[in-house]
C-alpha positions in Angstrom: -10.1 184.5 -108.7 -9.5 185.0 -105.0 -9.2 188.7 -105.4 -12.4 188.8 -107.4 -14.3 186.9 -104.7 -13.1 189.2 -102.1 -14.2 192.2 -104.0 -17.6 190.6 -104.5 -18.1 190.2 -100.7 -17.8 194.0 -100.3 -20.5 194.5 -102.9 -24.1 195.6 -101.7 -27.3 193.8 -101.2 -29.7 195.1 -103.8 -33.4 195.6 -103.1 -36.1 197.0 -105.3 -39.8 197.7 -104.6 -42.5 199.7 -106.4 -42.2 202.3 -103.7 -41.5 202.5 -100.0 -43.1 199.2 -98.7 -39.8 197.4 -99.4 -38.2 199.4 -96.6 -39.8 196.9 -94.2 -37.5 194.3 -95.8 -34.5 196.5 -95.7 -35.3 197.1 -92.0 -35.1 193.5 -91.1 -32.1 192.8 -93.2 -30.3 195.7 -91.5 -31.2 194.4 -88.2 -29.7 190.9 -88.9 -26.8 192.1 -91.0 -25.7 195.6 -89.9 -22.3 195.3 -91.5 -23.6 195.0 -95.0 -23.9 197.8 -97.5 -27.5 198.1 -99.1 -28.7 199.7 -102.3 -32.5 200.4 -102.3 -34.5 201.4 -105.3 -38.0 202.5 -104.9 -39.9 203.0 -108.2 -42.0 205.7 -106.9 -42.9 207.2 -110.3 -44.7 204.0 -111.1 -46.3 202.9 -107.8 -48.2 200.9 -107.3 -47.3 197.7 -109.3 -50.4 195.8 -107.9 -52.8 197.3 -110.4 -50.5 196.9 -113.5 -50.5 194.1 -116.1 -48.1 191.2 -115.8 -46.3 192.4 -118.9 -45.7 196.0 -117.4 -44.6 194.7 -114.1 -42.0 192.5 -115.8 -40.7 195.4 -117.9 -40.5 197.5 -114.6 -38.7 194.7 -112.8 -36.1 194.3 -115.5 -35.3 198.0 -115.6 -35.0 198.0 -111.8 -32.6 195.0 -111.9 -30.5 196.6 -114.7 -30.0 199.7 -112.6 -29.1 197.9 -109.4 -26.6 195.6 -111.1 -24.7 198.7 -112.3 -24.3 199.6 -108.6 -22.3 196.4 -108.0 -24.6 194.2 -105.9 -24.0 190.6 -104.9 -27.5 189.6 -104.3 -30.9 190.9 -105.5 -34.0 191.0 -103.3 -37.3 191.6 -105.0 -39.0 193.3 -102.1 -42.4 193.6 -103.9 -44.9 190.7 -103.6 -46.4 191.6 -107.1 -43.1 191.6 -108.8 -42.1 188.5 -106.9 -45.1 186.8 -108.2 -44.7 187.9 -111.7 -41.1 188.4 -112.5 -38.9 186.1 -110.4 -38.5 183.2 -112.8 -37.7 185.6 -115.7 -35.2 187.5 -113.7 -33.4 184.4 -112.6 -33.1 183.2 -116.1 -31.9 186.4 -117.4 -29.3 187.5 -114.7 -26.3 185.5 -113.3 -26.8 186.7 -109.7 -28.6 185.2 -106.6 -32.2 186.4 -106.6 -34.5 186.1 -103.6 -38.2 186.9 -103.6 -40.7 187.5 -100.6 -43.4 185.0 -101.3 -41.7 181.6 -100.7 -40.4 182.7 -97.2 -43.9 183.9 -96.2 -45.5 180.7 -97.5 -43.2 178.4 -95.5 -43.7 180.4 -92.3 -47.5 180.2 -92.7 -47.3 176.4 -93.2 -45.2 176.1 -90.1 -47.3 178.1 -87.6 -50.8 177.3 -88.6 -52.7 175.2 -86.1 -56.1 174.6 -87.8 -55.0 174.4 -91.4 -56.9 177.6 -92.3 -54.6 180.3 -93.7 -55.6 183.7 -95.1 -53.4 185.7 -97.6 -53.9 189.5 -98.2 -52.2 191.3 -101.0 -52.6 193.6 -104.0 -55.0 192.6 -106.8 -52.2 191.4 -109.0 -50.6 189.3 -106.2 -53.9 187.6 -105.3 -54.9 187.0 -109.0 -51.5 185.4 -109.7 -52.3 182.8 -107.0 -48.6 182.7 -106.2 -49.1 182.5 -102.3 -51.9 179.9 -102.8 -49.7 177.7 -105.0 -46.6 178.0 -102.8 -48.5 177.0 -99.7 -50.3 174.1 -101.4 -47.0 172.9 -102.7 -45.7 172.7 -99.2 -48.8 171.2 -97.7 -51.7 170.4 -99.9 -54.3 169.9 -97.2 -54.1 173.6 -96.1 -57.2 175.6 -96.9 -56.0 178.9 -98.3 -58.3 181.9 -98.4 -57.0 185.0 -100.3 -58.3 188.5 -100.4 -57.1 191.6 -102.4 -56.8 194.6 -100.2 -55.8 197.4 -102.8 -56.6 200.4 -100.5 -54.0 199.2 -97.8 -51.1 200.5 -100.0 -52.3 204.1 -100.4 -53.2 204.1 -96.7 -49.6 202.9 -95.8 -48.1 205.4 -98.2 -50.0 208.2 -96.6 -49.0 207.1 -93.1 -52.5 206.3 -92.1 -51.7 203.4 -89.9 -53.4 204.2 -86.5 -55.9 201.4 -85.6 -58.0 204.0 -83.9 -58.4 206.0 -87.1 -61.8 205.6 -88.4 -60.9 205.3 -92.0 -58.2 202.7 -91.3 -60.5 200.7 -89.1 -63.4 200.7 -91.5 -61.2 199.8 -94.5 -59.6 196.9 -92.5 -63.0 195.7 -91.3 -64.4 195.8 -94.9 -61.4 193.7 -96.2 -60.9 191.3 -93.3 -64.3 190.6 -92.0 -64.8 187.5 -94.3 -61.4 186.0 -93.3 -62.1 186.5 -89.6 -65.6 184.8 -90.0 -64.0 181.9 -91.9 -61.9 181.0 -88.9 -58.3 181.4 -90.1 -55.6 181.1 -87.5 -52.8 182.5 -89.7 -52.8 185.5 -92.0 -50.0 186.3 -94.4 -49.2 189.9 -95.0 -48.7 189.4 -98.7 -47.5 193.0 -99.5 -44.4 194.7 -98.0 -46.5 197.8 -97.3 -48.7 195.9 -94.9 -46.4 195.4 -91.8 -46.9 199.1 -91.0 -50.7 198.3 -90.7 -50.1 195.4 -88.4 -51.7 196.9 -85.3 -54.8 197.7 -87.4 -55.0 194.3 -88.9 -54.4 192.5 -85.7 -57.1 194.6 -84.0 -59.6 193.3 -86.5 -58.5 189.7 -86.6 -58.0 189.2 -82.9 -54.9 188.2 -80.9 -55.3 184.5 -81.6 -54.5 185.0 -85.3 -50.8 184.9 -86.2 -49.6 187.5 -88.6 -47.0 186.4 -90.9 -44.6 189.2 -92.0 -42.7 188.0 -95.2 -40.0 190.8 -94.5 -38.9 189.1 -91.4 -38.7 185.7 -93.2 -37.0 187.1 -96.2 -34.2 188.7 -94.1 -33.5 185.2 -92.5 -33.1 183.8 -96.0 -30.6 186.6 -97.1 -28.5 185.5 -94.0 -28.8 181.9 -95.0 -27.8 182.6 -98.7 -24.8 184.8 -97.8 -23.5 182.2 -95.4 -23.9 179.3 -97.9 -22.1 181.2 -100.6 -19.4 182.8 -98.4 -20.6 186.3 -99.4 -20.6 188.0 -96.1 -18.9 191.4 -96.1 -15.3 190.9 -94.7 -15.0 194.6 -93.5 -16.5 194.7 -90.0 -17.2 198.4 -90.3 -21.0 199.2 -90.1 -22.6 199.1 -93.5 -24.2 202.0 -95.3 -27.6 202.3 -97.0 -28.1 204.3 -100.3 -31.5 205.1 -101.5 -32.6 205.7 -105.1 -36.1 206.8 -106.3 -37.7 207.5 -109.6 -39.9 210.3 -108.4 -40.4 212.9 -105.5 -37.4 212.0 -103.3 -38.4 214.4 -100.5 -41.7 212.5 -100.1 -39.7 209.2 -100.0 -37.5 210.6 -97.2 -40.4 211.9 -95.1 -42.5 208.7 -95.4 -39.6 206.4 -95.3 -39.1 206.9 -91.6 -42.5 205.2 -90.9 -41.5 202.1 -92.8 -37.8 201.9 -91.7 -38.0 203.2 -88.2 -35.0 205.5 -88.5 -34.4 208.6 -90.4 -33.4 208.6 -94.1 -31.1 211.5 -94.7 -31.5 211.6 -98.6 -32.6 209.8 -101.6 -31.2 210.1 -105.1 -33.5 210.8 -108.0 -32.8 208.6 -111.0 -34.4 208.1 -114.4 -34.8 204.4 -115.5 -37.8 205.1 -117.9 
């Protein structure tokens, strides 16, 4: 039993997302846990998940999890807000492995930092329609006024690397989506999609400096540290960990654009078939 536990400690942290947005989660985990090995799966053949039906997102999430489990992982991170909203409960019932999602950490942070009780949430259409953030925030503090807005064009902008707040297209798109939230007087805005952190500067420029932007990637990474500590699953070998990347389509594109999300160069990504 001891040997089995020690081996499990050396297993990787598994992360999946519909594309490259989940790299913002990987970046924060890597910052806090540089010694850990990480396996990242970007389902680039089927991005985005935010426009898919719940049944389809669940099917994709199960396939992603099955693949990562074969790579010997000790914890699974659903680094996609849409999949977190739709698939978390089913995956936890189906698999005997710790599973963390990105919605609860973001909701908790929003509740803790809001000053006037008006919280905005932006995300994909599927995430907003699921009301997952609204429910999570209300469960933590029922008197908070939650205003949610779907911003579907933010994902393709991020995937294209169009993030400059001075870019006319970026600014006009952000203004179109965020104007109502700004006028409502929210003081906290949850970035309810892991693609959105790369658009932080553009979003902040529209919302103004007084509005706190909650990045669920940062909060999720803290939860990973807490979970590994509680379960005694920290990697025992102090050697710096390695990151492995898997994609379901166009690996060279993932490598090129991944640098924007990760902040460091990705050397290569392995093309896999999980269809």
